[in-house]
C-alpha positions, 0 to 999 in steps of 0.5 A: 343240089349244087354240090356232092355233099348235098347230093350224098345227104339226099341219097342218104335220106332217099335210101333211108325211106326206101322200103321196096327197091333201089335202082342204080345205074352208075357209070364207072367214072361215078364210082370214084365220087360215089363209091365211098364207105358211106355209100357202101354202108348205106347199101348194106343197111338197105339190104338188111332191111329187105330192100331189093338193090339192083345196080348197073355198072358200065363196061366201057372202062375199067372199074376202079379197085375201090368200086369193084370191092364195094360191088363184090361186098354188095353182091355177097349181101344180096344185091344184084349187079349187072354190067351194061354196054354203053352206060353213060348216065348216072341214075338213082331211083328209090321205090320208083317214086324219087330219082336223082340224076346229074345236071351234067352227065360228064361232071357230077360236081356240077350238081344233081337233080332230084325228080319226084314227078311221076312221068319223068321217074317212070321214064327213067325206070323204063330206061333202067329196065331196058338196060337191065334186060340187056346187061350181063351179070357181074359174076359172068364177066371175065376179071381184068388183070390188075395193072394192064390198063394204061392211059391213052395219049390224050389221057397222058397229056391231061394227066401231066397237066392235071399234075402241073396246072393250077386250074382246070381252065389253064389245063384245058387251054394247054390241052386244046380242048373244052373245059368240059372235055378236060374234066371228063378226061380227069374223071376217067383218069381217076377211075382208071387209077382207082383214085379218090382225089387228084392228089392221089391220082398224081401219086399213083400215076408217078408210081406207075411211071405214067408221068 
């Protein structure tokens, strides 16, 4: 599936047909493109049908405010949410039969693989269960204070280029890094700011005095 719209449509179909359990491992950087009202309402519909929903989120970066609000709402309706150390891969599994993973772990916009072969799906479930067993319940994690996180020096450089460069390729060259690394920093900045787009990220960054 080559674009985010196709991926969301496939997620919608897989969730609609799920009747037992949904497993979701979602790094914080993916909460921006995936943490939409669409995805929230989808999870709530599944919970109302009696589908068990288990979600892992990463602990290595702050959860965007929009994503945090959605996780709290899902928990209030019966979803189980845990925080996992070192979570870097986006994995969605439906009824242990269908799995969705990104083509590029650092750039979800490159597309998503839909896997239905039992062997690979079983391996992904095993990985999820291992992470789940070692994770901490979201309710047991101390809440971070809003506004205390700030970008690193490299992130500030990328942020400035993101606001001024017309293309990612130009920004990556100016920053002296690969295009993939540049886009990973952009994704992390979107998550840090809780922004749904680069334009919104630029506006929020200016409001905070970061650029």
